[in-house]
C-alpha positions in Angstrom: 28.7 3.7 -10.0 26.0 3.1 -6.8 27.0 2.5 -4.2 25.3 -1.0 -2.8 23.5 -1.6 0.3 21.9 -5.3 1.3 18.3 -5.5 2.3 17.6 -8.5 4.5 13.9 -9.5 4.6 13.3 -12.1 7.1 10.8 -14.8 5.5 7.8 -16.3 7.8 9.7 -20.2 7.0 12.5 -18.4 9.5 14.8 -17.7 6.9 16.4 -14.5 5.5 16.6 -13.4 1.9 19.7 -10.9 1.4 18.2 -7.9 -1.5 21.3 -5.9 -3.1 19.7 -2.8 -3.4 21.3 0.3 -5.1 21.7 3.4 -3.2 19.5 5.6 -5.6 16.5 6.9 -3.7 14.2 4.5 -5.3 11.6 3.8 -3.0 11.7 0.6 -0.8 8.1 -0.7 -2.0 10.2 -0.4 -5.4 12.7 -2.5 -4.6 11.1 -5.0 -2.7 8.8 -4.9 -5.8 11.4 -5.3 -8.6 12.2 -8.3 -6.5 9.6 -9.9 -6.3 7.7 -9.3 -3.4 4.9 -6.9 -4.4 2.9 -4.8 -1.2 -0.2 -3.7 -1.6 0.0 -0.2 -2.6 -3.1 0.6 -2.5 -3.5 3.9 -2.7 -1.3 4.0 -5.1 2.0 5.0 -3.1 0.5 8.1 -1.8 1.0 7.0 2.1 -2.1 7.1 2.6 -3.3 3.6 3.6 -1.2 1.3 5.9 -1.4 -1.5 2.9 2.3 -1.9 2.4 4.1 -1.3 6.1 6.9 -3.3 7.1 8.3 -3.8 10.0 12.2 -2.9 10.9 14.2 -4.5 12.8 18.1 -4.3 12.3 19.1 -0.4 11.0 17.4 3.0 9.4 15.2 4.4 6.6 14.7 7.0 5.6 11.7 8.3 5.6 9.6 11.5 4.8 9.8 12.3 8.4 13.4 11.7 8.6 15.6 9.0 9.5 13.7 6.1 11.3 16.0 3.8 13.4 14.7 -0.4 14.1 12.8 -1.2 15.9 9.8 0.2 14.0 6.8 0.3 12.1 7.0 2.0 8.6 5.2 3.0 5.4 7.4 1.2 2.2 6.3 4.2 -0.2 8.2 5.9 1.8 11.3 4.8 2.6 14.3 4.6 1.0 17.9 2.8 2.3 20.8 4.5 3.6 22.9 1.2 4.5 22.3 -2.2 5.9 19.1 -2.8 7.1 16.9 -6.0 8.0 13.4 -6.1 7.7 10.2 -8.6 8.2 6.9 -8.3 5.9 3.8 -8.8 7.2 1.7 -11.2 5.7 -1.2 -8.6 5.8 1.3 -6.1 3.2 1.7 -8.8 0.9 -0.1 -9.2 -2.5 1.7 -12.5 -3.8 -1.3 -14.8 -1.7 -3.8 -15.7 -4.4 -7.4 -13.3 -4.4 -10.8 -15.5 -4.0 -12.1 -15.0 -7.4 -14.9 -13.9 -7.9 -16.2 -16.7 -10.6 -19.1 -18.2 -9.1 -22.6 -16.6 -11.3 -26.3 -17.7 -12.0 -28.2 -16.9 -15.0 -31.6 -16.1 -14.7 -33.0 -15.5 -18.0 -33.4 -17.6 -20.3 -31.3 -17.3 -23.8 -30.7 -18.5 -27.6 -27.2 -20.2 -28.8 -26.4 -17.2 -31.0 -22.6 -17.0 -31.0 -21.3 -13.4 -31.3 -18.4 -14.6 -33.5 -18.8 -17.6 -36.4 -16.8 -19.9 -35.6 -15.8 -23.9 -37.7 -15.7 -27.4 -35.6 -12.1 -28.2 -35.0 -11.2 -24.9 -36.1 -11.5 -21.4 -34.3 -14.5 -22.8 -32.3 -13.1 -21.4 -29.1 -13.7 -17.8 -27.8 -13.3 -15.9 -24.3 -15.5 -14.1 -21.4 -13.5 -11.9 -19.4 -15.6 -9.2 -15.9 -12.2 -6.9 -14.9 -12.6 -5.8 -12.0 -10.8 -3.2 -9.6 -9.2 -5.9 -7.7 -9.2 -9.0 -9.1 -9.8 -10.3 -13.0 -11.5 -13.6 -14.4 -11.3 -15.0 -17.4 -13.5 -17.9 -19.0 -13.0 -19.9 -22.2 -16.4 -21.1 -24.1 -16.7 -23.7 -26.5 -18.5 -21.2 -29.1 -20.4 -24.9 -31.0 -21.8 -26.1 -27.3 -21.6 -22.5 -25.2 -19.9 -25.0 -22.6 -17.7 -23.1 -20.5 -14.6 -25.4 -20.1 -11.8 -23.5 -17.9 -11.8 -20.3 -15.4 -8.7 -19.0 -14.5 -8.8 -15.8 -11.9 -5.6 -13.0 -10.3 -5.5 -10.0 -8.7 -5.5 -7.1 -11.4 -1.8 -6.0 -12.1 -2.9 -2.0 -12.5 -3.2 -2.5 -8.2 0.1 -0.7 -7.7 -1.4 2.3 -9.4 -3.9 2.2 -6.1 -6.7 0.2 -4.9 -9.6 2.0 -6.0 -10.4 3.5 -10.1 -10.2 7.3 -8.6 -6.6 6.5 -7.3 -5.7 5.0 -11.1 -7.2 8.4 -12.7 -5.3 10.6 -10.8 -2.5 8.0 -11.9 -3.4 8.2 -15.3 -2.4 11.9 -15.2 1.2 11.0 -16.4 1.4 9.5 -19.4 3.1 6.5 -18.9 1.3 5.8 -15.4 -1.5 5.1 -18.7 0.5 2.9 -20.5 1.7 1.0 -17.8 -1.6 0.5 -16.5 -2.9 -0.9 -20.2 0.3 -3.7 -19.9 -0.6 -4.1 -17.1 -4.3 -5.4 -17.3 -3.5 -6.4 -20.9 -0.4 -8.0 -20.9 0.3 -9.2 -16.9 -3.3 -10.0 -16.1 -5.3 -11.0 -19.3 -2.6 -12.5 -21.2 -1.2 -14.9 -18.7 -4.8 -15.8 -17.4 -6.1 -16.7 -21.3 -3.5 -19.0 -21.6 -3.9 -20.6 -18.3 -7.7 -21.0 -18.9 -6.3 -22.5 -22.2 -3.8 -25.2 -21.2 -6.5 -26.1 -18.5 -8.4 -26.7 -21.0 -6.4 -28.8 -23.2 -7.2 -26.2 -26.2 -4.8 -23.8 -28.4 -5.0 -20.6 -28.7 -4.9 -20.9 -32.7 -8.7 -21.9 -31.4 -9.9 -18.8 -30.3 -12.4 -16.7 -32.7 -13.1 -13.7 -30.6 -13.7 -12.1 -26.5 -16.0 -10.3 -24.7 -15.6 -8.1 -22.0 -17.5 -6.3 -18.5 -15.8 -4.0 -16.7 -16.5 -0.6 -15.3 -16.1 2.6 -17.3 -12.2 3.2 -15.5 -11.2 -0.5 -16.5 -12.6 -0.1 -19.7 -10.9 2.9 -20.9 -7.4 2.1 -19.4 -7.7 -1.5 -21.2 -7.9 -0.1 -24.9 -5.0 2.9 -23.5 -8.6 5.4 -23.6 -7.7 8.4 -21.5 -9.3 8.3 -18.1 -8.7 11.8 -16.1 -12.2 13.6 -17.6 -13.7 10.2 -15.6 -12.2 12.2 -12.6 -13.3 15.3 -12.8 -17.0 17.1 -13.3 -19.2 16.2 -15.7 -17.4 12.9 -15.2 -17.4 12.1 -19.0 -16.4 8.9 -20.5 -14.6 9.1 -23.7 -16.6 6.1 -24.5 -19.8 4.8 -23.1 -21.7 2.4 -25.6 -20.4 -1.4 -27.0 -17.5 -0.8 -28.6 -15.4 -3.9 -30.7 -11.6 -4.0 -30.4 -9.0 -6.3 -32.0 -6.5 -8.0 -30.1 -3.7 -6.1 -31.3 -5.5 -2.7 -30.8 -5.1 -3.2 -27.4 -1.6 -5.2 -27.3 -3.0 -8.5 -26.4 -0.4 -10.5 -28.5 -0.4 -13.7 -27.3 1.6 -16.1 -29.2 0.0 -17.8 -32.2 -3.4 -15.3 -30.9 -4.2 -13.7 -34.7 -4.2 -9.9 -33.6 -7.0 -9.1 -35.9 -8.9 -11.2 -33.4 -12.4 -9.7 -32.3 -13.2 -8.2 -29.1 -16.5 -7.1 -27.6 -16.6 -4.6 -24.9 -19.8 -4.1 -23.4 -21.9 -0.8 -23.0 -22.2 0.5 -19.8 -24.5 3.7 -18.5 -22.6 5.7 -16.9 -18.4 7.7 -16.2 -19.7 5.6 -12.7 -22.2 2.8 -13.6 -20.4 1.1 -15.9 -20.7 -2.3 -18.5 -20.1 -4.5 -15.5 -23.6 -3.5 -13.9 -24.8 -3.4 -17.3 -24.1 -7.2 -17.7 -25.2 -7.6 -14.5 -29.0 -6.3 -14.7 -29.8 -8.1 -17.6 -27.8 -11.0 -16.6 -30.4 -11.0 -12.9 -33.7 -10.9 -15.0 -34.4 -7.7 -13.1 -35.4 -6.0 -16.4 -38.2 -8.4 -16.4 -39.8 -8.5 -13.1 -42.8 -7.6 -12.1 -42.7 -5.9 -9.4 -39.8 -4.0 -8.0 -36.6 -4.4 -7.5 -33.1 -3.1 -6.9 -29.5 -4.4 -7.4 -26.9 -3.8 -5.2 -22.6 -4.3 -6.4 -20.9 -3.7 -3.4 -17.4 -3.4 -4.1 -14.4 -1.2 -4.7 -17.2 1.1 -5.1 -20.6 0.8 -4.9 -23.9 0.3 -7.8 -27.2 0.4 -7.2 -29.7 -0.2 -9.5 -33.3 -0.1 -9.1 -36.4 -1.0 -11.3 -39.5 0.0 -11.1 -42.0 0.2 -13.4 -40.3 -1.3 -16.3 -38.1 2.0 -15.1 -34.4 1.8 -14.3 -32.9 3.8 -11.8 -29.0 3.9 -11.0 -26.1 5.8 -9.0 -22.6 4.9 -7.8 -21.8 5.5 -4.2 -17.9 6.5 -3.2 -18.3 3.9 -0.1 -14.0 3.5 -0.6 -12.7 -0.4 -0.6 -13.4 -0.2 3.5 -15.2 -3.1 2.7 -11.9 -4.7 1.1 -9.9 -4.3 3.5 -8.9 -0.7 2.8 -7.9 1.7 5.4 -8.1 -1.0 7.9 -5.6 -1.6 10.6 -5.8 -5.4 10.2 -8.2 -5.1 6.3 -7.6 -7.6 3.9 -9.0 -8.4 0.5 -10.6 -12.1 0.8 -8.1 -14.4 0.3 -6.9 -17.7 2.1 -5.7 -17.1 5.4 -7.9 -14.0 6.1 -11.4 -13.8 9.1 -14.6 -13.8 7.2 -17.0 -14.6 10.3 -17.2 -13.3 13.3 -19.4 -14.2 16.4 -19.2 -11.7 19.6 -21.2 -12.0 22.7 -20.9 -10.6 26.1 -21.9 -12.0 30.0 -20.4 -14.6 29.1 -17.3 -13.3 26.9 -17.2 -15.3 23.4 -15.5 -14.9 20.4 -15.4 -17.7 17.2 -14.1 -17.2 14.0 -13.8 -18.5 10.9 -11.0 -18.2 8.3 -11.0 -18.8 4.9 -9.3 -22.1 3.2 -10.1 -22.6 7.3 -6.5 -21.8 8.7 -5.9 -21.6 12.6 -6.8 -18.0 13.8 -3.4 -17.7 14.8 -2.0 -17.5 11.9 -5.1 -15.6 10.0 -3.0 -12.5 7.8 -6.3 -10.4 7.9 -10.4 -9.6 9.0 -11.8 -9.4 5.6 -15.0 -7.7 4.7 -17.8 -9.6 5.3 -16.1 -10.2 9.4 -16.0 -6.5 9.8 -19.7 -6.8 9.3 -20.6 -9.8 11.2 -18.4 -7.2 14.3 -20.6 -4.3 13.4 -23.6 -6.2 14.2 -22.6 -8.3 16.8 -20.6 -5.9 18.8 -24.0 -3.2 18.7 -26.2 -6.3 19.5 -24.2 -7.8 22.3 -24.0 -4.1 23.8 -19.9 -3.0 23.1 -20.3 -1.1 20.7 -23.1 2.2 20.7 -25.3 3.7 17.9 -21.9 6.5 17.3 -19.8 3.1 16.9 -17.7 3.9 19.4 -16.9 1.2 22.4 -19.1 1.5 25.3 -16.8 1.9 28.2 -18.0 -0.2 31.2 -18.5 -3.4 27.7 -15.3 -2.6 26.5 -13.7 -3.1 30.2 -15.5 -6.3 31.0 -13.8 -7.7 28.0 -10.5 -10.2 29.3 -7.6 -8.2 29.7 -5.8 -10.0 27.0 -8.6 -8.6 24.7 -8.4 -5.2 25.4 -5.5 -3.1 23.6 -5.2 1.2 23.7 -4.7 1.2 19.4 -2.9 4.5 18.3 -5.3 6.0 21.7 -8.4 4.3 20.5 -9.9 0.9 22.3 -9.5 -1.8 20.3 -10.7 -5.2 20.1 -8.2 -7.8 20.0 -8.8 -11.1 18.0 -5.2 -12.9 18.7 -1.6 -12.6 20.5 0.4 -11.4 17.5 0.1 -11.1 13.9 2.9 -10.2 12.0 3.7 -6.2 13.2 0.8 -6.8 15.8 -2.4 -8.4 17.5 -4.9 -8.9 15.4 -7.8 -6.6 16.2 -10.8 -4.6 15.4 -9.8 -0.4 16.5 -13.1 2.6 16.9 -10.8 4.1 13.2 -11.7 0.6 11.6 -15.6 1.2 13.1 -15.4 5.0 11.8 -14.7 4.4 8.3 -16.4 0.7 7.9 -20.0 3.6 8.9 -18.0 5.6 6.6 -19.0 3.0 3.3 -22.2 1.5 5.1 -23.5 5.4 4.7 -23.3 5.9 1.7 -24.6 2.2 0.5 -27.5 2.9 2.7 -28.0 6.6 1.7 -28.0 5.6 -2.2 -30.0 3.3 -2.0 -32.5 5.3 0.1 -32.3 8.0 -2.9 -33.5 5.6 -5.2 -36.2 4.3 -3.5 -37.8 8.0 -2.5 -37.2 9.0 -6.2 -39.6 6.0 -7.4 -41.4 6.9 -4.5 -41.5 3.1 -2.8 -40.3 1.9 0.6 -38.0 -1.3 0.8 -40.7 -3.2 2.0 -42.1 -2.7 -2.1 -39.1 -4.7 -3.3 -39.8 -7.9 -4.5 -35.9 -9.3 -5.0 -33.3 -7.6 -4.3 -29.8 -9.1 -5.8 -27.0 -8.9 -4.0 -24.4 -9.1 -6.9 -20.1 -9.7 -6.4 -17.9 -11.0 -5.0 -18.3 -9.3 -1.6 -22.3 -10.9 -1.3 -20.4 -14.4 -2.0 -19.1 -14.1 1.8 -21.9 -12.0 3.6 -24.4 -13.0 6.3 -27.1 -11.3 4.9 -28.5 -10.9 8.2 -26.2 -8.8 9.8 -26.1 -6.2 6.4 -29.7 -5.5 7.6 -28.9 -5.1 10.7 -26.1 -2.4 9.9 -27.8 -0.8 7.8 -25.7 -1.8 5.2 -28.7 -2.9 3.7 -31.5 -0.6 5.4 -35.2 -1.6 5.9 -35.0 -4.9 3.9 -36.5 -8.5 5.3 -34.0 -11.1 4.7 -36.6 -13.0 2.1 -36.6 -11.0 -0.3 -32.2 -10.9 -0.9 -30.8 -13.1 -3.2 -27.1 -13.2 -3.3 -26.5 -13.2 -7.7 -22.5 -14.4 -7.3 -20.3 -12.4 -10.3 -23.6 -11.1 -12.7 -21.1 -9.1 -14.6 -19.5 -12.0 -15.8 -22.8 -13.7 -16.7 -23.8 -10.9 -18.3 -20.3 -11.1 -20.3 -20.8 -15.0 -21.0 -24.4 -13.8 -22.2 -23.3 -11.4 -24.7 -20.5 -14.3 -26.0 -23.1 -17.0 -26.5 -26.5 -15.2 -27.7 -25.2 -12.3 -30.0 -28.7 -11.0 -29.5 -28.0 -9.6 -25.9 -25.6 -7.0 -27.1 -28.7 -5.0 -28.8 -31.0 -5.4 -25.8 -27.8 -4.4 -23.3 -27.4 -1.3 -25.7 -30.9 -0.8 -25.2 -30.9 -0.6 -21.5 -28.3 1.6 -21.5 -30.5 4.5 -23.3 -33.8 3.7 -21.2 -32.0 4.1 -17.5 -31.4 7.4 -15.2 -28.7 8.2 -13.6 -28.6 9.9 -10.4 -26.0 11.8 -9.8 -25.7 11.8 -5.4 -23.8 14.4 -5.2 -26.6 16.4 -6.4 -29.2 14.8 -4.4 -30.8 17.3 -2.0 -31.2 15.0 0.3 -28.5 12.4 -0.2 -26.2 14.3 2.2 -28.8 14.4 5.6 -29.2 10.8 4.4 -25.4 9.9 5.0 -24.8 11.2 8.3 -28.2 9.2 9.3 -26.6 6.4 8.7 -23.0 6.8 9.8 -25.5 5.9 13.1 -25.8 1.9 13.6 -29.7 1.1 14.2 
């Protein structure tokens, strides 16, 4: 029998929780998850980020570099218990906090009321729509008789524990047991409870559901139906399916009580391995295909997808921006959630720092900074002279900061926002800035390559549609100033919200939409940026701040 070590977890309330943990070589992150304390294992437990850091207050832990004694900060995905220990979990390392769900959208085109599924008023007269995002999932419940949205529910995609981006999940899927676990995570642990929640909120029983429509990127849809996505991670990046596809609830293991296994579920069509059905839905719902002037759709999420419409022709690409704008890899980065800093303004001479947090929580209690705040920082710190074009702190400007706002972080200069925050001060370092510049360079270079391919300039565009949850919080002027949206004017940009959800809703209430989306799929040209001659040069140029 394995010996049991008592793991003490210090809670924010001031109390302690005791977890009996067998000394069976399990990772600390797995032990905590098994007891309802899941961490941000956003890199798939590969030790590549700081998402699962915990503070070791007493005792010792065995890590990949040997035994570590308190006090210390360690990655829970690289630590194992060897005896009694006391730890504290910083707020930024936990994922039980509710995310900011991107459920706001607009539909910019007219549509008919011709539901995708036959219905019986008072009987099977209800359907659902799902946007399966890499980070979050949203479910809408819809009345098929009227087309009215009855209720909404959203949560984190439970696949997060396998990594916070499609690449880490594709890599995890090399193990058959992980593929099955990721399908369970999205269907049984995420969509099913959200569907039940939406039904409860609407006062409708599950047996009234006639069908559903689902949008998502290509990897998410593969994992949803249990298809092996590993070919998506190897050139030539060939998906097992990309066209629209109807599956049955029982086939994907959506087995909510009283939901017939034969309930049909329509998956929307995608464009390519990395420009998926969520983007097809967005292109259609935004109305850009009907614009008389050139237009651009930019969706900045855990991946960056861009679609250009010019002269009725569609050209698309996906950028390997990575999830930096969702906080991944940044010392105090976090996804948009209650308690996160969402807005930031900085000036020098005199020094002033103003912030806003989601949920109006005081800065001293903030649990991290989300992507929009980092964009604000890049823009305002550059404009006031604190940051150089290369993203380094200008030495004289940094030394002019109040002493309490200056910090050296792992040998790099940093701006400190708060005195204390979990494992230390809430700060933004030069390392953080470098990662952010890599992400913005990928997006900016991708946009320029598409424009160059079509022979047009940013000023020629009539509209830039900024899609996705990130865009809802973004200061557009700041995004333009740092080159994330290079060369555009603020009045060109229209924030359109969750266009994937909007497109899936359109497909549900007007079945002709599906044919039109399939038609778009056959017309689009997808550019592989790694093969584009000028992409590397453009990328290097965009690593600088204007």
